[in-house]
N, C-alpha and C positions, 0 to 999 in steps of 0.2 A: 799912272794914277788916274788920269782922266779916261783912259780906255777902260779900265776896270769899273769905274763909276758908270760909264755909259753902258757897258755890257750888263752890269747889275740892274740898271734901270730898264733896259730892254727886256731882260730876263723876267723882271717883276711884272712887266706889262702883260704878261700872259694871263694874269689873274683878271684882266678886264674882260676876258671871255667868260668867266664864271656867271655873270648875270644873264648871258645869252642862254646858258644851259638851264638856269633856273626858270627863265621865261618858257623854255621848251617844256619843262615840267608842267607849267600851267596850260600849255597847249594840249597836253595829254588829258588834263581835266576837262578841256573844252571838247576833246574827241569823246570822252566818256559821257559827257552830257548829251552830245549828238547821238551817241549809241543808245542811251536811255530813251531819248526822244523817238528814235526809230522804233524801238521795241514798244514804247508806250502807245504809239499810234497804230501799230500793226497787230499786236496780240489781241486786243478786244474784237477786232474784225477778222481774225484768223479763219474762222469757220466759213465765213462768207466769201473769202478770197479764193482765187484760182490757184492752181499749182504754179503757174508762171509767176504770179504775184508773190507767192511764198519763196520762189527761187530768187526773184529780184530783190526781195527784202533780205534774204540771206547773203546775197552778194553784196548788198550794201553794208551788212555787218562785217563781212570779210574784208571789204575795202577799208573800213575804219580800223579793223584790227591790224591789217597790214601797215597802215599809216602810223598807228600807235607803236607798233614793233619797230618801225623804222626810226621813229623819234627816240625810242629807248636806245637803239644802237648808236645813233648820232650823239646822244647825251653821254653815254659812258665811253665810247671810243673817242670822241672829241675831247672830253675832259681829260682822259688818260693820255692821249697823244699830245695835247697842247697846254694843259694846265698843270695837273699834278697826278701822281699815282693814288690809287685808292687802296686802302689797307684791307685786303680780302680776308685776313685772319679773324676779324671780328664778325664776318658774315659767313655762317656755316653752310648756307644754301646758295652760295655764289656760284653762278653758272660758269663752267670751265672756260668757255670762249669769250665771255663777257670782258670787254677791255683789252683783248689781245688782237684787235683789229687794227692794222696800220692804216695810213692814210690811203693807200692804193686800195686795199680791201674795203675801206669805208666808201670810197667812190663807187666801186663795183657793186657793193650792197645797196647803195643809194639808187643807182640806175637800175639794178635788177628789181628792186621793189617798185620803182616807178613803172617799169615794164609790166610787172604783175598787176599794179593798180590800173594801168591803162588797159590791160587785157580784160580786167573785170568791167571796166566802163564800156568797152567795146562789146563784150558779151551781153551786158545789160541792154545796150542799143539793139543788138541782134534779136534779143528776146522780146523787145518792145517795138517791133518794126511798124506797127500801125500808128505809132505816135512819133516816128523818127523819119525825116525826109531823107531822100536819097543823097542830097547835098551834105546833110549833117553826117550821115553814115560815111560818105567819102572822106570827110574831114576826120572822123574818128579813126578810120583805117589809116589814113595818111599820117596822122599824128602818132599813132601806135607804131607804124613802121619806122618813123623817124627815131623814136625811143629805142626800138629794137636794134636798128642799124648803129645808132650812137653807142649803145651798150656793147655790141660786138666790136666796134672799132676801138673803144676804150680798152676792152679786155685784150684785144689783139696788140694794141700799142703797149700796154703794160707787160704783156708776155714777151714781146720783142725786146723791150727795155730791160726786163729782167734777164733775158737770155744773153744780152750783150754785156751785162755787168758781171756775169758769172763765168 
């Protein structure tokens, strides 16, 4: 009897994660505001800006988009993996892969997106070499390599783990 009550209590505690996912939705709104701010400041000056400035602004937009996409993946995969299933039948345009990501896949998507964002930051630094010191550039490259190596090691570890279980 006590064991069933404890298990029921622990199982119900998963709902404590729901507010975290709701707050992540608000972070999407914050990203949207930053995207609007970026566009608002750049568009009026578009004709007077260089091609490099246009590429840098576009990379900023891509960076925010990747981050927003990552947040969506975390919201849906996390909610479905740890809180509750979502009824897809009431959503005709539900993407097939949405919510079908397990915890391992979620970790890999998270790190892959971080690597992509880091790549964009590194590319932005390379395109703006006149304003970036050699020391800062070295840090950008070093941090990016740490992300790449970490992602590769995690993927390798997950693959070895999956092979040993099958």
